[in-house]
C-alpha positions as CSV (number, residue, x, y, z in Angstrom):
1,M,118.0,72.4,162.6
2,D,115.9,71.1,165.5
3,E,112.4,72.4,165.8
4,F,110.6,72.6,169.2
5,L,107.5,74.3,167.7
6,P,106.5,72.6,164.5
7,L,103.9,75.1,163.4
8,G,104.2,74.1,159.7
9,E,103.4,70.5,160.5
10,W,100.3,71.5,162.5
11,V,99.1,73.7,159.6
12,D,99.6,70.8,157.1
13,A,97.7,68.5,159.4
14,A,94.8,71.0,159.8
15,L,94.5,71.5,156.1
16,N,94.6,67.7,155.4
17,L,91.9,67.2,158.1
18,L,89.8,69.9,156.5
19,I,90.1,68.4,153.0
20,E,89.2,64.9,154.3
21,N,86.1,66.1,156.4
22,D,84.7,69.0,154.5
23,A,81.6,67.1,153.5
24,G,81.4,68.8,150.1
25,T,81.5,72.3,151.5
26,L,84.6,73.3,149.7
27,A,83.2,72.0,146.4
28,R,80.0,74.0,146.8
29,L,82.0,77.1,147.8
30,G,84.3,76.7,144.8
31,A,81.3,76.2,142.5
32,T,79.7,79.4,143.8
33,V,82.9,81.5,143.3
34,E,83.5,80.0,139.9
35,A,79.9,80.8,138.8
36,L,80.2,84.4,140.0
37,T,83.5,85.0,138.3
38,E,82.6,83.2,135.1
39,S,79.3,85.2,134.9
40,V,81.1,88.6,135.3
41,E,83.9,87.5,132.9
42,S,81.4,86.3,130.2
43,L,79.4,89.6,130.6
44,L,82.5,91.8,130.1
45,L,83.9,89.7,127.2
46,A,80.5,89.6,125.5
47,A,79.8,93.3,125.8
48,P,80.9,95.5,122.9
49,R,84.3,97.2,123.5
50,W,82.8,100.6,123.0
51,L,80.1,100.0,125.6
52,V,82.6,99.1,128.3
53,A,84.9,101.9,127.4
54,F,82.0,104.4,127.3
55,A,81.0,103.3,130.8
56,F,84.4,104.1,132.2
57,I,84.7,107.4,130.2
58,A,81.2,108.6,131.2
59,T,81.8,107.7,134.8
60,G,85.2,109.4,134.7
61,F,83.6,112.5,133.3
62,W,80.8,112.5,135.8
63,R,82.9,111.9,138.9
64,V,86.2,113.6,138.0
65,G,86.0,115.8,134.9
66,W,86.6,116.1,131.2
67,K,90.4,115.9,131.4
68,F,90.2,112.5,133.2
69,A,87.6,111.4,130.6
70,L,90.1,112.1,127.9
71,F,92.7,110.2,129.9
72,C,90.3,107.2,130.0
73,V,90.0,107.5,126.2
74,A,93.7,107.3,125.9
75,C,93.9,104.4,128.2
76,F,91.4,102.3,126.1
77,V,93.2,103.3,122.9
78,V,96.4,101.9,124.4
79,I,94.8,98.7,125.9
80,I,92.9,97.9,122.6
81,G,95.8,98.9,120.4
82,T,98.3,96.6,122.1
83,G,95.9,93.7,121.9
84,F,95.3,93.3,125.7
85,W,91.6,93.9,125.7
86,P,90.5,90.2,126.5
87,Q,93.2,89.9,129.3
88,T,92.1,93.2,130.8
89,M,88.5,92.2,130.9
90,V,89.4,88.9,132.6
91,T,91.5,90.8,135.1
92,L,88.6,93.2,135.7
93,A,86.2,90.3,136.2
94,L,88.6,88.8,138.8
95,I,88.8,92.1,140.6
96,T,85.0,92.6,140.5
97,A,84.3,89.1,141.9
98,A,86.9,89.4,144.6
99,T,85.8,92.9,145.6
100,L,82.1,91.8,145.8
101,I,82.9,88.9,148.1
102,S,85.3,91.1,150.2
103,L,82.5,93.7,150.6
104,L,79.9,91.1,151.3
105,I,82.0,89.8,154.2
106,G,83.9,92.9,155.2
107,L,81.2,95.5,155.5
108,P,79.1,93.6,158.1
109,L,82.2,92.5,159.9
110,G,83.3,96.2,160.2
111,L,79.9,97.2,161.4
112,W,80.0,94.4,164.0
113,M,83.4,95.5,165.2
114,S,82.2,99.1,165.6
115,K,79.4,97.9,167.9
116,S,81.5,95.6,170.1
117,D,84.9,96.2,171.6
118,R,85.3,92.5,172.3
119,V,84.7,91.6,168.6
120,A,87.1,94.4,167.6
121,A,89.8,93.0,169.9
122,I,89.4,89.5,168.4
123,V,89.2,90.5,164.8
124,R,92.0,93.2,164.8
125,P,94.9,90.7,165.2
126,I,93.4,88.5,162.5
127,L,93.4,91.5,160.1
128,D,97.0,92.2,161.1
129,F,97.9,88.7,160.1
130,M,96.0,88.9,156.8
131,Q,97.7,92.1,155.8
132,T,101.3,91.3,156.8
133,M,101.5,87.7,155.6
134,P,103.3,87.6,152.2
135,A,100.8,87.5,149.4
136,F,102.3,84.4,147.8
137,V,101.7,82.3,150.9
138,Y,97.9,82.6,150.4
139,L,98.2,80.8,147.0
140,I,99.5,77.6,148.7
141,P,96.4,76.6,150.8
142,A,94.0,78.0,148.2
143,A,95.6,75.8,145.5
144,M,95.5,72.8,147.9
145,L,91.9,73.2,148.7
146,F,90.5,74.3,145.3
147,G,93.0,73.2,142.8
148,L,94.3,75.5,140.0
149,G,92.2,78.1,138.2
150,R,90.1,81.1,139.0
151,V,88.7,80.0,142.3
152,P,91.9,79.8,144.3
153,G,93.0,83.1,142.8
154,V,89.8,84.9,143.7
155,L,89.7,83.5,147.3
156,A,93.3,84.3,147.9
157,T,92.6,87.8,146.6
158,V,89.6,88.1,149.0
159,I,91.8,87.2,152.0
160,F,94.5,89.7,151.0
161,A,92.2,92.6,150.0
162,M,89.4,92.4,152.6
163,P,91.2,94.0,155.7
164,P,91.0,97.7,154.5
165,V,87.3,97.8,154.1
166,V,86.8,96.1,157.5
167,R,89.2,98.5,159.3
168,L,87.9,101.7,157.7
169,T,84.2,100.7,158.2
170,N,84.9,100.1,161.9
171,L,86.9,103.4,162.1
172,G,84.3,105.4,160.2
173,I,81.3,104.3,162.3
174,R,83.3,104.9,165.6
175,Q,84.2,108.4,164.5
176,V,80.7,109.6,163.7
177,N,79.7,112.6,165.8
178,K,78.2,111.3,169.0
179,E,75.9,114.3,169.2
180,Q,74.3,113.3,165.9
181,V,73.8,109.8,167.2
182,E,72.3,111.1,170.4
183,A,70.0,113.4,168.4
184,G,68.8,110.5,166.4
185,V,68.0,108.5,169.6
186,T,66.3,111.5,171.1
187,F,64.0,111.8,168.1
188,G,62.9,108.2,168.5
189,C,65.1,106.3,166.0
190,T,65.6,102.6,166.6
191,P,69.2,101.3,166.6
192,I,68.8,100.1,163.0
193,Q,67.5,103.6,161.9
194,V,70.4,105.3,163.7
195,L,72.8,103.0,161.9
196,I,71.2,103.5,158.4
197,K,70.2,107.2,158.6
198,V,73.0,108.7,160.8
199,Q,76.1,106.5,161.3
200,I,76.5,105.0,157.8
201,P,76.0,108.4,156.0
202,G,78.4,110.0,158.4
203,A,81.0,107.2,158.0
204,L,80.6,107.0,154.2
205,P,83.8,108.8,153.3
206,S,85.8,106.4,155.4
207,I,83.8,103.4,154.2
208,M,84.4,104.4,150.5
209,A,88.1,104.9,151.2
210,G,88.1,101.3,152.4
211,V,86.3,100.1,149.3
212,N,88.9,102.0,147.1
213,Q,91.8,100.4,149.0
214,T,90.2,96.9,148.7
215,I,89.9,97.3,144.9
216,M,93.5,98.4,144.6
217,M,94.8,95.5,146.7
218,A,92.6,93.1,144.7
219,L,94.2,94.4,141.5
220,S,97.7,93.8,142.9
221,M,96.8,90.3,144.1
222,V,95.0,89.0,141.0
223,I,98.3,89.6,139.1
224,I,100.1,87.4,141.6
225,A,97.2,84.9,141.4
226,S,98.2,84.1,137.8
227,M,100.7,81.7,139.4
228,V,97.8,79.3,140.2
229,G,96.1,79.8,136.9
230,A,93.7,82.7,137.6
231,G,94.3,84.2,134.1
232,G,94.2,87.7,132.9
233,L,97.0,90.2,132.6
234,G,98.9,88.3,135.3
235,N,99.5,85.5,132.8
236,D,101.3,87.8,130.4
237,V,103.3,89.4,133.3
238,L,104.4,85.9,134.4
239,A,105.2,84.8,130.8
240,S,107.3,87.9,130.3
241,I,109.4,87.0,133.4
242,Q,109.8,83.4,132.3
243,R,110.9,84.4,128.8
244,L,112.8,87.5,129.8
245,D,110.6,89.3,127.3
246,I,110.9,93.0,128.1
247,G,108.4,94.2,125.5
248,L,105.6,91.8,126.7
249,G,106.3,92.8,130.3
250,F,106.1,96.5,129.5
251,E,102.9,96.2,127.5
252,S,101.1,93.9,130.0
253,G,102.4,96.0,132.9
254,L,101.2,99.2,131.3
255,A,97.7,97.7,130.9
256,V,97.7,96.9,134.6
257,V,98.8,100.5,135.5
258,L,96.2,102.1,133.3
259,L,93.4,99.9,134.7
260,A,94.6,100.7,138.2
261,I,94.6,104.5,137.6
262,M,91.1,104.5,136.2
263,L,89.7,102.3,139.0
264,D,91.5,104.3,141.7
265,R,90.6,107.8,140.5
266,I,86.9,106.9,139.9
267,T,86.3,105.0,143.1
268,E,88.1,107.5,145.4
269,T,85.6,110.2,144.3
270,F,82.7,108.4,145.8
271,G,84.0,109.0,149.3
272,A,85.0,112.6,148.7
273,Q,83.4,115.2,150.8
274,G,82.3,118.6,149.7
275,P,79.7,120.1,147.3
276,R,78.8,118.3,144.0
277,R,80.5,119.8,140.9
278,T,78.4,121.5,138.3
279,W,78.6,120.7,134.6
280,R,80.5,124.0,134.0
281,E,83.1,122.9,136.6
282,R,83.4,119.4,135.0
283,F,84.2,121.1,131.7
284,G,86.7,123.5,133.4
285,L,84.6,126.6,132.6
286,S,84.5,127.7,136.2
287,A,86.4,127.1,139.4
288,P,84.9,124.5,141.8
289,A,82.9,125.9,144.7
290,K,84.8,126.1,147.9
291,P,83.2,124.2,150.9
292,D,82.1,126.4,153.8
């Protein structure tokens, strides 16, 4: 089949040119990402199991309630009982590293988009491209540039998971009540003070929804990243496919599901609006107060 637009060849040439002339930048970037991921992974694996489990259970009780705290207990009983604790901690480390990098880049970019329509017009198509490109495609250039291991897995995850926090930060800042912004300016606030004291608090539900979605997308991508040697539960999922091992696939998949539910339910509460729940409400002893 004749091609009159060889985009694939152009992309290959661009990647090869980047590899030949990166002046050590890729190596330094890879070393930084590797150090971050390895530090988080070592911390999670070195911490006592009861301490990590208690952190999830206590946070679940604080943010959701006692029923969800019991659900977290059941989740850790299943994860530890099936022998997937180390793989789960490796997966959690990959998610944490990818999410931190995504937020470090995505939050400032979303703020910049909210302040400039021109920047928003340029960045929006790039985000569309990042979200709609099949996830497996990101593994190819990542593996070419950084080899196999955790680094390409984390960076591919960052590209895949970052768009939600950028979009929702931009949207949240733009939807802050203009009267509140004008009131802040009237009282003598500088643009930075207006941003920190008025716009970011007003946009926090939207921003936290973006953080929640970034975490969920990072979780889905780190499983796929096992194809380039990222490790974690994705290795067991991939091994179950290669061996047609239904039992291994069910156990590893269940660990992924339980981790996803805990992360999702806990993080989504940080963006919820309404009055804080009392201790009696968390124990189910009284009905939650209705917002005015």
